[in-house]
N, C-alpha and C positions, 0 to 999 in steps of 0.2 A: 525478595520473592520472585520466583521464576514464573512468568506469565506467557500464555499462548496468545499471540497477537496476530491479527489478520489486517493487512494494509490494502485498501481498495482505492480505486480512482480510474479515470480514463487513461488513454494512451498519452505518454509524455507528461504525466503529472508528477513524476519524481518518485514513483513507488519503489523502484529498484535502488535508487540513491538512499531513500529513507531506510530501506531494508538493510543496506550495508552499514548505515550509521547506527542502527539499533544493534546489529550483530557485533559491532566494534566494542560493545560493552559486555559481551559474553566473557565469563570467567576463562582465563587462559588455560586452566586445567580441564575444561570441558572438551569433549570430542564432538566436533561439529561436522555435519555432512550437508553440503549444498546440492540441490537438484534443480537443473535448469534445462530449458529447450535450447537456448543459446547462452553460452558462458558470458555473463555480464558482471557478476559479483566478483570482487577481488578482495577477499577478507584477509586482513593482516592478523592472522591467528596462528599460533604454533601447532594446533591440532585440527586441521581442516582437511576433509576429503571432498573433492569436487566430482560430481557425477553429471553427465550431460546426455541428453537423448540422442538417438541416432536414427536417421531416416532409413527407409528400406532401400535396397539396391534396385537397379532397373528390372531385376527379375522378381521383385516383390518380396524379398526375404531379408532377414537380418535387422528388421526394425526393432528398436528399443524405445518404448514409450515412457512417459513420465510415471504412469501407474506402476510399470515394472520396476522403474528406478526406486520408487518409494518402498516397494517390497524388498528390493535388494538392500537398500539403505538400512532397513530394520534389522537385517541379519548381521550388519556390521556393528551393532550395539552402540548407536550414537547417543550422546547425552542430549543433543539438540539437532533438530532438522530445520533447514532454511530452504524453502521451496520458492523458486523464482516466480512462478505463476501457476495457479490452480485453474484448470480449464474444464476438466471432465471426469473421466474414469478414475483418475488418481485421487479424487476427493475422498473416496471411501477408505482406501488403505491409509491415507493421511489421517483421517478422523480416528481410525483404529489406533494409530500410533500415538495420537494425543491422549487417548483414553488409557494407554498402557505405560504411562510414566515418563513420556518425553516432554516434560514441562519446559517452557521457555522456547518453544519452537515458533518460527516465523514463516509467513507466507503472504503472497499477494494475490489479488483477484480483481477482475474488471467489474466494477459496479459504480453506480452513481452516488449512492449514499450508504450509510452504515446499515440501514434497515433493508436496502436492496440486496445487500450481501446475503442475508438470510434467505431471501427468495431465490437468489442465484444458486445457492447450494441445494435448496429444495428441488430446483429444476434439474440438478445433476444427479438426483436420486438419493440424496443424503437425508437421513431422518433429522427433522428440525430440532427435536429435543436433544438428541445426541450431539448435534452440532453445537448448539449454544452451551451445553453443559461442558463441552471440551475446551471452549474458549474463555479467556479472561477479558478480552477487549477487541473491538473493531475500530479501525481508524480509516476515515475517508479523507483523501487529500486532493487539493487543487493547487495549481500554481497560478499566481496573478502577477501582472506586470506592475512594476514600481514606477512612480512618477520621477522623472529626471530631476535631481536636486539642483542642477545647474540652471534650469530654466523654469522651475516651478514658481507659480504666482497664485495669489488668492483668486478664487472663482466662486460665484454665487449661482448655483443652478436654480431654474425656475421651479415653482411648486409642482407643476405637472411632471417634470422629470423626476423629482423626488418621489412622487406617488408611483410613477411607473417603475421605480427602483425598489419599491417596497418600504419607503421611508416616510415617516410622518413629518410634514414640514414644521409643525409646531414643536416637535420634540428635538429637532436638529437645527433650530433657528440660530443658536449660538455657536454651532460647529463651523470651523473654518475649513472649507473645501479648497483643494488646490488643483491646478491643471498645468500640464507641461506644454509650453508654447512651441517647443522644438528648438534645438540648437546643435552646434557641432558635436557636442559630447554624446548626444542621443541620435545623431544623424537625422535630425528633424522630426523624429517621431513623438517626442514628449515623454518617452518612457525609457528607462534604463535599469536593467536587472529585473529579477523576479523574487517573489517570496511565497512561502507555502501557507495555505489556509487549511486547517484540519478540523474535522468533525470527529469527536471521540465518543464511543459508546462503551462504557465499562459495564460488563455483564455481571449482574448479581442474582440472587435467588428470586427476587421479585420479578425481574425481567424474564428470567428463564421460565417461570410459571406462565 
């Protein structure tokens, strides 16, 4: 099934990396067009066309915005659109594209949660019902640090810290917490590497209503 998916999250949360990973699973026979402000996506795909915005000259002419790129991309008869980041006026033509058979398209947007995405697009002037009916799912992502495996050791936080973290001390009493004490492998920080945490909203008829 080809699904239209929107990836959201703050700056440096791995949205573009995830977009590239999802796009890697697109059928090689599909014609893909990427649209970005700054070329970051490097899709290993046999049929990909890359379009990039252009700022205006010092005279104030020659600007090519993302909204114009979306309209241009539709004339190239793509099977799928991959939009680096939706920020404003391009949201309307992109929504129209999703409603006219470009299933399996991908895009990113800055938002704190999956439900904040809907409010963000409403602020851009997009009709809420049309927006949710064109999408199959919204994914909100965060990157969190991983405890260094070389210096990790058991740790028991006090009850107040658990409450402040939104945890019930009675329910996590048997859970083994860990803390990184710091070593040469993690440069004394106690953390090494990151992992993604994702919140996924699969849109169905009940939610759309």
